[in-house]
Structure formats: structure tokens, C-alpha cells
C-alpha positions in Angstrom: 147.3 85.9 90.7 145.0 88.6 88.9 142.5 91.0 90.5 140.0 88.6 88.6 141.2 85.5 90.4 142.0 87.0 93.8 138.9 86.0 95.2 137.6 82.2 94.6 135.1 81.7 91.7 131.7 80.4 92.6 130.8 76.9 91.5 128.5 76.6 88.3 125.6 75.6 90.8 126.2 78.9 92.8 126.4 80.8 89.5 123.1 79.4 88.1 121.4 80.0 91.3 122.7 83.7 91.6 121.7 84.5 87.9 118.4 82.8 88.2 117.6 84.9 91.0 118.5 88.1 89.4 116.5 87.2 86.4 113.4 86.4 88.5 113.6 90.0 89.8 115.1 91.9 86.8 114.1 92.2 83.1 115.7 94.5 80.6 114.7 97.3 78.2 115.4 94.8 75.2 113.1 92.2 76.4 110.5 94.8 77.3 110.7 96.4 74.0 110.4 92.8 72.1 107.5 91.9 74.2 105.4 95.1 73.6 106.5 94.8 69.7 105.2 91.3 69.5 102.2 92.2 71.5 103.3 89.7 74.1 102.4 92.3 77.1 101.6 89.4 79.8 102.6 92.4 82.4 101.7 96.0 83.3 104.5 98.4 82.7 104.5 101.1 85.6 106.3 104.6 85.2 106.9 105.3 88.9 108.5 108.5 89.2 108.0 112.0 88.0 105.1 114.2 87.5 102.1 113.8 85.3 103.6 116.4 83.0 107.0 114.5 82.9 105.0 111.3 82.0 102.9 113.1 79.2 106.2 114.5 77.9 108.1 111.0 77.6 107.1 107.5 78.8 107.4 104.0 77.3 104.7 102.7 75.1 101.8 101.6 77.1 102.9 102.5 80.4 100.8 103.6 83.2 101.9 106.3 85.3 101.7 105.5 89.0 104.3 107.0 91.4 105.9 104.6 93.8 104.4 107.2 96.5 100.9 106.3 95.2 101.2 102.5 95.5 98.5 101.7 97.7 96.3 98.7 98.4 93.2 100.6 97.1 95.1 101.6 93.9 96.2 98.1 93.1 92.7 96.7 93.5 92.5 97.8 89.8 94.3 94.9 88.8 93.9 91.0 89.5 96.2 89.9 92.3 98.3 87.9 89.8 99.3 90.7 87.5 103.1 90.9 87.0 104.1 94.6 87.3 107.3 95.8 85.5 108.5 99.0 87.2 111.1 101.5 85.9 112.3 105.0 86.8 114.7 107.4 85.5 117.5 104.9 85.3 120.6 103.6 87.1 120.9 106.9 89.2 117.1 106.7 90.5 115.9 104.3 93.3 112.1 104.9 92.4 111.7 101.5 90.8 113.2 99.6 93.8 111.1 101.7 96.0 108.0 100.5 93.7 109.0 97.0 93.6 109.4 96.9 97.5 106.0 98.2 98.1 104.2 95.9 95.4 106.0 92.9 96.9 105.0 93.9 100.4 101.4 94.1 98.9 101.9 90.5 97.6 102.0 91.6 94.1 104.3 89.7 91.5 107.1 92.5 90.5 110.0 92.9 88.2 112.5 95.9 87.7 113.2 96.8 84.4 117.0 97.7 84.8 118.2 100.9 83.0 114.9 102.7 83.1 114.2 105.5 80.9 118.2 106.1 80.4 118.5 102.6 79.3 115.4 102.9 76.9 117.0 105.9 75.4 120.5 104.3 75.3 118.9 101.5 73.2 117.5 103.8 70.7 113.8 102.6 71.4 110.8 105.2 70.9 108.9 107.0 73.5 105.4 108.0 73.6 
């Protein structure tokens, strides 16, 4: 028995439910980039970490700077309640996107995390603003 098969394999139904759940909560850099390139931006992209100066130096095209600490009922009133927010932070070593996603979800807002964050965007070779 290998390390791979040491634990039982999920049924196809369990696997489908698991991966569907992940995809309802996450998107990736390539999908965000493709949506931006096609003009299919049916979401608001939020840059949720760093200072205004950091944001000015480098951020994803079209992103809005809104630190997770600044997500409030009052600030979110700028957008319709059914607006989908895609949040990103520095990368896998940062939990700012998780914190922002939690706040948005607790405010009743649809949200997905862009996995990889700024580091993933750079790894893909996509341009920054």
C-alpha cells in the first residue's frame, strides 16, 4: 500500500461535492485575468491588504483598494447587495483575503477569494497597474 492509498479514496459523489464547494468559494488568477481581458467583470475586485502607497505601486487592473480592516456596513453600502466581490491579498503566506471574505460573508455579501493573490498573479506573468 502506498502513501497515496493509505487512506480510503472518496466516492465520486463526495469528490464532486468537495470540488464544487471549493469552486463556489475560490477563483484563480487565470480566471480573473481572462474575465478582465474579455470585459466580463461581473464582480468587484478588492485589493484587501497594504497601504495606499503599496496599492498605488502595484495592484491588479481595475482593483479597488479596500483593506479588510476597513470593510464595514457603511462602506459596503456603495455597492448593490448582490454584488460579487473577489478578494485578494499578497499571496499564500497572507490571510488578508480570508479575513476580508469572512467580513463580507458576515455582512451577507457574495464573495470569492482569488487564490494565489499578488504572488500568483506575478507567477502567471500577468501585468499590474
